[in-house]
C-alpha positions as CSV (number, residue, x, y, z in Angstrom):
1,M,-3.0,61.4,-13.2
2,N,-0.4,58.6,-13.3
3,E,-3.0,55.9,-13.4
4,I,-3.5,53.9,-16.6
5,R,-6.6,51.8,-17.2
6,L,-6.1,48.5,-19.0
7,S,-8.7,46.0,-20.2
8,R,-8.8,42.2,-20.1
9,I,-8.9,41.2,-23.7
10,A,-8.7,37.5,-23.3
11,T,-8.4,34.7,-20.7
12,I,-5.9,31.8,-20.8
13,H,-7.1,28.3,-19.8
14,T,-4.3,26.0,-18.5
15,D,-4.0,22.9,-16.3
16,F,-2.7,24.9,-13.4
17,P,-5.3,26.1,-10.9
18,D,-2.5,26.9,-8.5
19,K,0.8,28.6,-9.0
20,F,3.0,25.9,-7.5
21,G,4.5,23.8,-10.3
22,I,4.1,26.3,-13.1
23,P,7.3,26.4,-15.2
24,R,9.5,29.3,-14.1
25,Q,9.6,30.7,-17.7
26,S,7.6,30.1,-20.8
27,G,9.1,27.5,-23.2
28,L,10.7,25.4,-20.5
29,A,7.9,22.7,-20.7
30,G,7.1,23.1,-24.4
31,S,4.6,20.2,-24.3
32,L,2.2,22.0,-22.0
33,K,-1.1,22.9,-23.9
34,A,-3.3,25.8,-23.3
35,T,-6.0,27.8,-25.0
36,I,-6.9,31.5,-25.1
37,T,-10.5,32.8,-25.4
38,F,-11.4,36.4,-26.1
39,E,-13.5,38.7,-23.9
40,E,-16.7,40.3,-25.4
41,G,-15.7,43.1,-27.7
42,F,-12.3,41.7,-28.5
43,G,-13.1,38.3,-30.1
44,S,-13.6,39.4,-33.7
45,P,-12.1,37.1,-36.4
46,E,-10.8,40.2,-37.9
47,A,-8.6,40.9,-34.8
48,V,-6.5,37.8,-35.5
49,R,-6.3,38.1,-39.3
50,G,-2.8,37.2,-40.4
51,L,-1.9,35.8,-37.0
52,E,-1.8,32.3,-38.5
53,G,1.4,33.4,-40.3
54,Y,3.3,33.4,-37.1
55,S,4.7,30.4,-35.1
56,H,5.1,32.2,-31.8
57,I,3.3,35.1,-30.0
58,W,4.0,37.3,-27.0
59,L,1.4,37.4,-24.3
60,L,1.2,40.4,-21.9
61,W,-0.7,39.4,-18.8
62,L,-1.6,40.3,-15.3
63,F,-0.1,38.8,-12.3
64,E,-2.8,38.2,-9.5
65,N,-0.8,38.3,-6.4
66,G,-3.3,39.4,-3.9
67,T,-1.2,42.4,-2.8
68,D,-0.3,45.9,-4.1
69,T,3.0,46.1,-2.3
70,W,6.5,45.9,-3.9
71,H,10.0,46.4,-2.9
72,P,13.0,47.6,-4.9
73,T,14.8,44.3,-4.2
74,V,13.6,40.7,-4.3
75,R,15.2,37.4,-3.5
76,P,15.1,35.1,-6.6
77,P,14.3,31.4,-5.7
78,R,16.9,30.2,-8.2
79,L,19.7,32.0,-6.1
80,G,18.5,30.2,-3.0
81,G,16.1,32.7,-1.7
82,N,18.7,34.7,0.3
83,T,20.4,36.9,-2.3
84,H,18.8,40.3,-3.0
85,M,18.6,41.5,-6.6
86,G,16.9,44.7,-8.0
87,V,13.3,43.9,-9.0
88,F,14.0,45.3,-12.5
89,A,16.8,42.7,-12.9
90,T,14.3,39.8,-12.2
91,R,11.0,38.6,-13.4
92,S,9.5,38.6,-10.0
93,P,5.7,38.9,-9.9
94,F,5.9,41.6,-7.2
95,R,6.4,44.6,-9.3
96,P,5.2,48.2,-9.3
97,N,2.9,47.1,-12.2
98,P,2.3,43.4,-12.0
99,I,2.6,42.6,-15.7
100,G,3.9,39.4,-17.1
101,L,5.5,38.7,-20.5
102,S,5.6,35.2,-22.1
103,C,6.6,33.9,-25.4
104,V,4.6,30.9,-26.5
105,K,4.1,28.7,-29.6
106,L,0.9,29.4,-31.6
107,E,-0.2,25.8,-32.5
108,A,-3.6,26.7,-34.2
109,I,-6.5,29.3,-34.4
110,E,-9.8,27.8,-34.1
111,Q,-12.9,29.9,-35.2
112,T,-16.0,29.2,-33.1
113,K,-19.4,30.7,-32.6
114,E,-18.1,32.6,-29.6
115,G,-15.0,33.9,-31.5
116,P,-11.4,32.8,-32.2
117,V,-9.7,30.4,-29.8
118,L,-5.9,30.3,-29.8
119,H,-4.3,27.0,-29.1
120,I,-0.8,27.5,-27.7
121,S,1.9,25.5,-26.0
122,G,4.8,26.3,-23.6
123,A,2.9,28.8,-21.5
124,D,3.9,29.5,-17.8
125,L,0.6,30.9,-16.7
126,R,-2.1,29.9,-14.1
127,D,-5.5,29.0,-15.2
128,K,-7.8,31.9,-15.9
129,T,-4.9,34.5,-15.9
130,P,-6.1,37.8,-17.5
131,I,-4.5,38.5,-20.9
132,L,-3.8,42.2,-21.7
133,D,-2.5,42.0,-25.1
134,I,-1.2,39.6,-27.8
135,K,1.6,40.5,-30.3
136,P,3.4,38.4,-32.9
137,Y,6.9,37.3,-32.2
138,L,9.3,38.6,-34.9
139,P,12.4,36.4,-35.3
140,Y,14.4,39.1,-37.0
141,A,13.8,41.7,-34.3
142,D,13.1,39.7,-31.1
143,A,15.8,37.1,-31.3
144,H,19.3,38.1,-30.1
145,P,21.6,35.1,-29.9
146,E,24.5,37.2,-28.6
147,A,22.5,38.6,-25.7
148,R,23.8,38.2,-22.2
149,G,21.6,36.6,-19.6
150,G,23.0,37.9,-16.4
151,F,22.7,35.8,-13.2
152,A,19.5,34.2,-14.6
153,Q,21.4,32.5,-17.4
154,S,24.1,31.2,-15.0
155,A,21.4,29.9,-12.6
156,Y,19.7,28.2,-15.6
157,R,22.9,26.5,-16.8
158,S,23.8,25.2,-13.3
159,R,20.3,23.5,-12.9
160,Q,20.1,19.8,-13.2
161,L,17.0,18.1,-14.5
162,L,15.6,15.5,-12.1
163,K,15.0,11.8,-13.1
164,V,11.2,11.3,-12.8
165,Q,10.0,7.9,-11.6
166,M,6.2,7.4,-12.1
167,E,4.6,4.0,-12.2
168,E,2.7,3.3,-15.4
169,S,-0.5,2.9,-13.4
170,L,-0.3,6.4,-12.2
171,L,0.7,7.9,-15.6
172,Q,-2.4,6.1,-17.1
173,L,-4.5,8.4,-14.8
174,I,-3.5,11.4,-16.6
175,E,-5.0,12.3,-19.9
176,P,-2.8,11.2,-22.8
177,D,-2.2,14.7,-24.2
178,K,-1.1,15.9,-20.8
179,R,1.3,13.3,-19.8
180,E,4.5,14.7,-21.6
181,G,3.8,18.1,-20.1
182,L,3.5,16.7,-16.6
183,L,6.8,14.8,-16.9
184,E,8.5,18.0,-18.1
185,I,7.4,20.2,-15.3
186,L,8.4,17.5,-12.7
187,A,11.9,17.1,-14.3
188,E,12.3,20.9,-14.0
189,D,11.9,20.5,-10.2
190,P,8.8,22.4,-9.0
191,R,10.2,22.8,-5.5
192,P,11.6,26.2,-4.3
193,A,15.3,26.2,-4.8
194,Y,15.8,26.5,-1.0
195,Q,13.9,23.4,-0.1
196,S,15.7,20.0,-0.2
197,D,14.0,17.8,2.6
198,P,14.1,14.3,1.1
199,D,11.2,13.3,3.4
200,R,8.8,16.2,2.5
201,I,5.9,15.3,0.2
202,Y,4.9,18.0,-2.3
203,G,1.9,18.3,-4.5
204,V,1.2,19.8,-7.8
205,F,-2.4,20.6,-9.1
206,Y,-2.3,19.6,-12.7
207,G,-5.0,18.5,-15.3
208,G,-7.5,17.9,-12.5
209,R,-5.1,15.8,-10.4
210,N,-3.1,16.3,-7.3
211,I,0.3,14.9,-8.1
212,R,2.0,14.0,-4.9
213,F,5.8,13.5,-5.1
214,R,9.0,13.3,-3.1
215,V,12.6,14.2,-4.2
216,K,15.6,12.5,-3.0
217,E,19.0,13.6,-4.5
218,D,18.5,13.7,-8.3
219,T,15.3,11.5,-8.4
220,L,11.7,12.6,-8.2
221,T,9.3,9.8,-7.3
222,V,5.5,10.3,-8.0
223,L,3.6,8.9,-5.1
224,S,0.0,9.4,-6.1
225,A,-2.3,11.2,-8.7
226,E,-5.7,11.5,-7.0
227,K,-8.4,13.7,-8.3
228,A,-7.8,17.2,-7.2
229,D,-10.1,19.1,-4.7
230,P,-9.7,22.8,-5.4
231,A,-10.4,23.6,-1.7
232,D,-7.2,21.6,-0.7
233,N,-3.7,23.1,-0.6
234,P,-1.4,20.4,-2.0
235,N,1.7,21.7,-0.1
236,S,0.1,22.1,3.4
């Protein structure tokens, strides 16, 4: 009696086939581009009538964690992975109902034979994530400049953007419209907050490439950008 059925109304298409490297919150890497296509039965042009008048939209979406378990406390990576916080005081994906919430910029609405396609930027979702609902962002109601951000705000303010070193020859391997987004996510430091081994090599699947890098102190150095094999784990 307590179960509620929801439908996938749309699917997002991003450059992240793997969760590693995805921005920790929407809007942190505003140059990241993505598209949203609607599922059959939800892709009527009438359903998005008037949406072009908004600059930003809310996405409600489904975390695909591969587990149904959750705990009342979690260990936020930004606090070092050792401090416990209540799950409802975090945006952990391991929740009673694995629902995500993201605010993204609506760049354009394209009308195609298959239905509307939303072009957005600043998303923090993995490729092919199910979208449960789309709502307009209302500045007069949704923006609260005086709001307190708890421990998350403190952790965000104390973070330090990395200096990214990437040879021009490697950058040229990335599609032009994806380069700025890549540099943004690397500067945000994709590593778990509790990992700081300067000799460890990490990898981010992005835009069909496996971006391998190393971090020493405040500098991230890109080592390679080979074509990605989806069967590989870039951090093994």
